Backbone as JSON Lines, residues from 0, in Angstrom:
{"i":0,"aa":"M","n":[0.72,-1.16,0.08],"ca":[-0.05,0.03,0.06],"c":[0.82,1.24,0.02]}
{"i":1,"aa":"D","n":[1.93,1.3,0.76],"ca":[2.85,2.45,0.77],"c":[3.49,2.75,-0.52]}
{"i":2,"aa":"E","n":[3.77,1.67,-1.31],"ca":[4.33,1.84,-2.66],"c":[3.31,2.45,-3.55]}
{"i":3,"aa":"A","n":[1.96,2.05,-3.48],"ca":[0.97,2.56,-4.35],"c":[0.77,4.08,-4.03]}
{"i":4,"aa":"I","n":[0.66,4.46,-2.8],"ca":[0.7,5.78,-2.44],"c":[1.81,6.67,-2.96]}
{"i":5,"aa":"A","n":[3.07,6.16,-2.6],"ca":[4.12,6.79,-3.26],"c":[4.29,7.01,-4.84]}
{"i":6,"aa":"S","n":[3.68,5.96,-5.43],"ca":[3.4,6.06,-6.9],"c":[2.55,7.1,-7.33]}
{"i":7,"aa":"V","n":[1.33,7.26,-6.53],"ca":[0.38,8.23,-7.1],"c":[0.95,9.6,-6.67]}
{"i":8,"aa":"R","n":[1.68,9.86,-5.6],"ca":[2.21,11.12,-5.38],"c":[3.27,11.59,-6.34]}
{"i":9,"aa":"R","n":[4.13,10.6,-6.73],"ca":[5.16,10.9,-7.75],"c":[4.46,11.3,-9.06]}
{"i":10,"aa":"F","n":[3.4,10.57,-9.42],"ca":[2.66,10.98,-10.7],"c":[2.02,12.42,-10.51]}
{"i":11,"aa":"N","n":[1.41,12.71,-9.21],"ca":[0.83,13.91,-9.12],"c":[1.81,15.11,-9.18]}
{"i":12,"aa":"R","n":[3.04,14.9,-8.6],"ca":[4.06,16.01,-8.64],"c":[4.55,16.06,-9.99]}
{"i":13,"aa":"F","n":[4.76,15.01,-10.72],"ca":[5.11,14.98,-12.21],"c":[4.0,15.84,-13.0]}
{"i":14,"aa":"F","n":[2.86,15.42,-12.76],"ca":[1.86,15.98,-13.75],"c":[1.56,17.53,-13.41]}
{"i":15,"aa":"T","n":[1.47,17.89,-12.14],"ca":[1.28,19.26,-11.77],"c":[2.36,20.23,-12.32]}
{"i":16,"aa":"R","n":[3.65,19.75,-12.29],"ca":[4.81,20.36,-12.9],"c":[4.56,20.38,-14.39]}
{"i":17,"aa":"F","n":[4.29,19.34,-14.99],"ca":[4.05,19.27,-16.49],"c":[3.17,20.19,-16.99]}
{"i":18,"aa":"V","n":[1.89,20.34,-16.47],"ca":[0.73,21.08,-16.95],"c":[0.93,22.57,-16.38]}
{"i":19,"aa":"G","n":[1.84,22.87,-15.48],"ca":[2.08,24.24,-14.9],"c":[1.14,24.59,-14.01]}
{"i":20,"aa":"A","n":[0.45,23.52,-13.37],"ca":[-0.76,23.97,-12.39],"c":[-0.13,24.88,-11.13]}
{"i":21,"aa":"L","n":[1.05,24.68,-10.76],"ca":[1.42,25.38,-9.61],"c":[2.52,26.61,-10.04]}
{"i":22,"aa":"G","n":[2.53,26.81,-11.27],"ca":[3.33,28.07,-11.68],"c":[2.62,29.25,-11.51]}
{"i":23,"aa":"S","n":[3.25,30.37,-11.92],"ca":[2.73,31.75,-11.63],"c":[1.78,32.28,-12.79]}
{"i":24,"aa":"N","n":[1.68,31.33,-13.82],"ca":[0.99,31.66,-14.88],"c":[-0.02,30.65,-15.38]}
{"i":25,"aa":"F","n":[-0.91,30.29,-14.31],"ca":[-1.95,29.12,-14.54],"c":[-2.78,29.36,-15.76]}
{"i":26,"aa":"L","n":[-2.79,28.51,-16.73],"ca":[-3.66,28.63,-18.01],"c":[-3.45,29.97,-18.62]}
{"i":27,"aa":"E","n":[-2.23,30.55,-18.59],"ca":[-1.91,31.82,-19.21],"c":[-2.89,32.95,-18.66]}
{"i":28,"aa":"T","n":[-3.08,32.91,-17.44],"ca":[-3.88,33.91,-16.77],"c":[-3.16,35.03,-16.19]}
{"i":29,"aa":"G","n":[-1.77,34.69,-15.86],"ca":[-1.11,35.68,-15.23],"c":[-1.24,35.53,-13.74]}
{"i":30,"aa":"M","n":[-1.88,34.5,-13.2],"ca":[-2.2,34.24,-11.81],"c":[-1.8,32.78,-11.46]}
{"i":31,"aa":"T","n":[-1.69,32.67,-10.19],"ca":[-1.37,31.31,-9.71],"c":[-2.73,30.56,-9.65]}
{"i":32,"aa":"L","n":[-2.64,29.27,-9.53],"ca":[-3.88,28.47,-9.32],"c":[-4.66,28.99,-8.34]}
{"i":33,"aa":"A","n":[-3.97,29.15,-7.16],"ca":[-4.78,29.58,-5.88],"c":[-5.55,30.85,-6.18]}
{"i":34,"aa":"K","n":[-4.69,31.87,-6.79],"ca":[-5.45,33.12,-7.02],"c":[-6.68,33.06,-8.0]}
{"i":35,"aa":"A","n":[-6.47,32.19,-9.08],"ca":[-7.45,32.02,-9.99],"c":[-8.8,31.29,-9.43]}
{"i":36,"aa":"R","n":[-8.54,30.58,-8.57],"ca":[-9.56,29.7,-7.75],"c":[-10.3,30.77,-6.92]}
{"i":37,"aa":"V","n":[-9.66,31.64,-6.26],"ca":[-10.43,32.76,-5.48],"c":[-11.28,33.59,-6.46]}
{"i":38,"aa":"L","n":[-10.81,33.95,-7.58],"ca":[-11.54,34.89,-8.36],"c":[-12.69,33.96,-9.01]}
{"i":39,"aa":"F","n":[-12.59,32.78,-9.29],"ca":[-13.52,31.94,-9.77],"c":[-14.61,31.67,-8.77]}
{"i":40,"aa":"E","n":[-14.28,31.51,-7.5],"ca":[-15.25,31.34,-6.41],"c":[-16.15,32.59,-6.34]}
{"i":41,"aa":"I","n":[-15.57,33.79,-6.44],"ca":[-16.26,35.06,-6.32],"c":[-17.21,35.2,-7.58]}
{"i":42,"aa":"A","n":[-16.69,34.81,-8.67],"ca":[-17.63,34.84,-9.91],"c":[-18.73,34.0,-9.85]}
{"i":43,"aa":"Q","n":[-18.61,32.81,-9.22],"ca":[-19.66,31.75,-9.19],"c":[-20.64,31.95,-8.07]}
{"i":44,"aa":"G","n":[-20.21,32.44,-6.94],"ca":[-21.02,32.6,-5.79],"c":[-21.37,33.94,-5.2]}
{"i":45,"aa":"E","n":[-21.33,34.92,-6.06],"ca":[-21.44,36.25,-5.71],"c":[-22.88,36.52,-5.23]}
{"i":46,"aa":"P","n":[-23.05,37.36,-4.28],"ca":[-21.96,37.86,-3.43],"c":[-21.47,36.76,-2.4]}
{"i":47,"aa":"C","n":[-20.36,36.82,-2.05],"ca":[-19.85,35.82,-1.01],"c":[-18.97,36.42,-0.01]}
{"i":48,"aa":"F","n":[-18.5,35.68,0.97],"ca":[-17.81,36.33,2.06],"c":[-16.32,35.74,2.01]}
{"i":49,"aa":"A","n":[-15.47,36.68,2.36],"ca":[-14.08,36.36,2.31],"c":[-13.76,35.03,3.1]}
{"i":50,"aa":"D","n":[-14.3,34.98,4.31],"ca":[-14.03,33.95,5.24],"c":[-14.52,32.53,4.65]}
{"i":51,"aa":"D","n":[-15.72,32.46,3.86],"ca":[-16.17,31.44,3.27],"c":[-15.27,30.86,2.2]}
{"i":52,"aa":"I","n":[-14.68,31.84,1.35],"ca":[-13.79,31.54,0.32],"c":[-12.54,30.8,0.98]}
{"i":53,"aa":"Q","n":[-12.06,31.47,2.04],"ca":[-10.88,30.93,2.74],"c":[-11.1,29.4,3.22]}
{"i":54,"aa":"R","n":[-12.21,29.28,3.81],"ca":[-12.59,27.81,4.28],"c":[-12.86,26.88,3.22]}
{"i":55,"aa":"S","n":[-13.65,27.34,2.07],"ca":[-13.96,26.39,1.12],"c":[-12.63,25.97,0.26]}
{"i":56,"aa":"L","n":[-11.72,26.93,0.14],"ca":[-10.62,26.56,-0.59],"c":[-9.38,26.05,0.17]}
{"i":57,"aa":"D","n":[-9.57,26.11,1.5],"ca":[-8.55,25.73,2.52],"c":[-7.27,26.48,2.3]}
{"i":58,"aa":"L","n":[-7.45,27.81,2.25],"ca":[-6.38,28.7,2.05],"c":[-6.23,29.56,3.33]}
{"i":59,"aa":"D","n":[-4.91,30.13,3.54],"ca":[-4.68,31.02,4.69],"c":[-5.43,32.31,4.65]}
{"i":60,"aa":"A","n":[-6.17,32.74,5.83],"ca":[-6.82,33.94,5.67],"c":[-6.08,35.12,5.19]}
{"i":61,"aa":"G","n":[-4.72,35.26,5.74],"ca":[-3.96,36.35,5.16],"c":[-3.67,36.37,3.75]}
{"i":62,"aa":"F","n":[-3.53,35.11,3.08],"ca":[-3.3,35.07,1.67],"c":[-4.53,35.45,1.08]}
{"i":63,"aa":"V","n":[-5.69,35.1,1.55],"ca":[-6.99,35.53,0.77],"c":[-7.16,36.99,0.87]}
{"i":64,"aa":"S","n":[-6.8,37.53,2.04],"ca":[-7.02,38.95,2.14],"c":[-5.97,39.72,1.29]}
{"i":65,"aa":"R","n":[-4.84,39.22,1.09],"ca":[-3.83,39.91,0.17],"c":[-4.41,39.71,-1.34]}
{"i":66,"aa":"V","n":[-4.8,38.64,-1.7],"ca":[-5.39,38.37,-2.97],"c":[-6.46,39.33,-3.32]}
{"i":67,"aa":"L","n":[-7.37,39.35,-2.4],"ca":[-8.62,40.24,-2.53],"c":[-8.21,41.68,-2.62]}
{"i":68,"aa":"S","n":[-7.25,42.09,-1.87],"ca":[-6.72,43.49,-1.97],"c":[-6.2,43.77,-3.37]}
{"i":69,"aa":"R","n":[-5.45,42.69,-3.96],"ca":[-4.83,42.87,-5.21],"c":[-5.88,43.01,-6.26]}
{"i":70,"aa":"F","n":[-6.95,42.2,-6.2],"ca":[-7.97,42.14,-7.01],"c":[-8.85,43.55,-7.0]}
{"i":71,"aa":"E","n":[-8.88,44.01,-5.75],"ca":[-9.58,45.38,-5.54],"c":[-8.83,46.39,-6.27]}
{"i":72,"aa":"R","n":[-7.52,46.44,-6.15],"ca":[-6.69,47.46,-6.73],"c":[-6.82,47.37,-8.32]}
{"i":73,"aa":"R","n":[-7.03,46.3,-8.82],"ca":[-7.24,45.98,-10.26],"c":[-8.58,46.15,-10.79]}
{"i":74,"aa":"R","n":[-9.44,46.51,-9.66],"ca":[-10.85,46.83,-9.89],"c":[-11.62,45.69,-10.52]}
{"i":75,"aa":"W","n":[-11.24,44.41,-10.12],"ca":[-11.82,43.17,-10.49],"c":[-12.95,42.85,-9.46]}
{"i":76,"aa":"V","n":[-12.7,43.08,-8.27],"ca":[-13.76,42.71,-7.31],"c":[-13.94,43.98,-6.32]}
{"i":77,"aa":"R","n":[-15.16,43.94,-5.61],"ca":[-15.44,45.03,-4.72],"c":[-15.69,44.3,-3.31]}
{"i":78,"aa":"R","n":[-15.1,44.95,-2.3],"ca":[-15.34,44.34,-0.9],"c":[-16.18,45.39,-0.04]}
{"i":79,"aa":"G","n":[-16.75,44.78,0.98],"ca":[-17.47,45.69,1.91],"c":[-17.77,44.89,3.08]}
{"i":80,"aa":"V","n":[-18.16,45.84,4.21],"ca":[-18.4,45.07,5.44],"c":[-19.87,44.92,5.65]}
{"i":81,"aa":"V","n":[-20.33,43.75,6.15],"ca":[-21.72,43.5,6.4],"c":[-22.11,44.42,7.73]}
{"i":82,"aa":"S","n":[-23.27,45.04,7.66],"ca":[-23.7,45.97,8.59],"c":[-24.43,45.24,9.79]}
{"i":83,"aa":"S","n":[-24.79,44.1,9.71],"ca":[-25.46,43.42,10.85],"c":[-24.63,43.11,11.92]}
{"i":84,"aa":"P","n":[-24.98,43.31,13.22],"ca":[-24.05,43.16,14.34],"c":[-23.35,41.82,14.48]}
{"i":85,"aa":"P","n":[-24.08,40.71,14.35],"ca":[-23.28,39.46,14.47],"c":[-22.13,39.17,13.41]}
{"i":86,"aa":"S","n":[-22.33,39.86,12.25],"ca":[-21.4,39.54,11.15],"c":[-20.58,40.86,10.85]}
{"i":87,"aa":"R","n":[-20.43,41.79,11.77],"ca":[-19.82,43.02,11.41],"c":[-18.45,42.87,10.82]}
{"i":88,"aa":"R","n":[-17.7,42.03,11.26],"ca":[-16.26,41.84,10.73],"c":[-16.17,41.0,9.42]}
{"i":89,"aa":"R","n":[-17.32,40.43,9.02],"ca":[-17.31,39.65,7.68],"c":[-17.24,40.54,6.66]}
{"i":90,"aa":"R","n":[-16.38,40.21,5.54],"ca":[-16.16,41.1,4.41],"c":[-16.96,40.23,3.31]}
{"i":91,"aa":"I","n":[-17.75,41.11,2.58],"ca":[-18.53,40.61,1.46],"c":[-17.87,41.01,0.25]}
{"i":92,"aa":"C","n":[-17.75,40.0,-0.67],"ca":[-17.15,40.26,-1.94],"c":[-17.92,40.01,-3.2]}
{"i":93,"aa":"S","n":[-17.72,40.86,-4.17],"ca":[-18.45,40.58,-5.48],"c":[-17.62,41.17,-6.66]}
{"i":94,"aa":"K","n":[-17.87,40.55,-7.72],"ca":[-17.07,40.97,-8.91],"c":[-17.58,42.16,-9.56]}
{"i":95,"aa":"R","n":[-16.67,42.77,-10.15],"ca":[-17.05,43.95,-10.91],"c":[-17.12,43.5,-12.47]}
{"i":96,"aa":"R","n":[-17.58,44.36,-13.37],"ca":[-17.63,43.98,-14.67],"c":[-16.29,43.84,-15.25]}
{"i":97,"aa":"T","n":[-15.27,44.61,-14.87],"ca":[-13.96,44.46,-15.26],"c":[-13.44,43.08,-14.85]}
{"i":98,"aa":"G","n":[-13.8,42.49,-13.71],"ca":[-13.37,41.2,-13.27],"c":[-13.9,40.18,-13.96]}
{"i":99,"aa":"Q","n":[-15.01,40.33,-14.67],"ca":[-15.74,39.27,-15.36],"c":[-14.78,38.76,-16.51]}
{"i":100,"aa":"A","n":[-14.11,39.76,-17.08],"ca":[-13.27,39.4,-18.26],"c":[-12.14,38.53,-17.82]}
{"i":101,"aa":"S","n":[-11.74,38.64,-16.62],"ca":[-10.59,37.71,-16.05],"c":[-10.99,36.39,-15.71]}
{"i":102,"aa":"V","n":[-12.3,36.18,-15.49],"ca":[-12.66,34.86,-14.98],"c":[-12.62,33.75,-16.19]}
């Protein structure tokens, strides 16, 4: 069983390098796979919350925050704070029309 697991892991490492899934230009988007996944989640489930994206993609909260800030500067997404008291610190995200072209 250990050899089968090792074999699958070798294949996965080879294939992800071969297709460039972990590079900085995933599918020629100019983004890493993780950044492209964040933008895709916003486009699919808008509006959505930053902490939900972080949990569903199993990414570091700081990383998601930096990615969203970068997307905001590029005017791809818009972020806001929910005004209801229990969710005051939750950041809601939605894509802008300029972000749709990047998805």
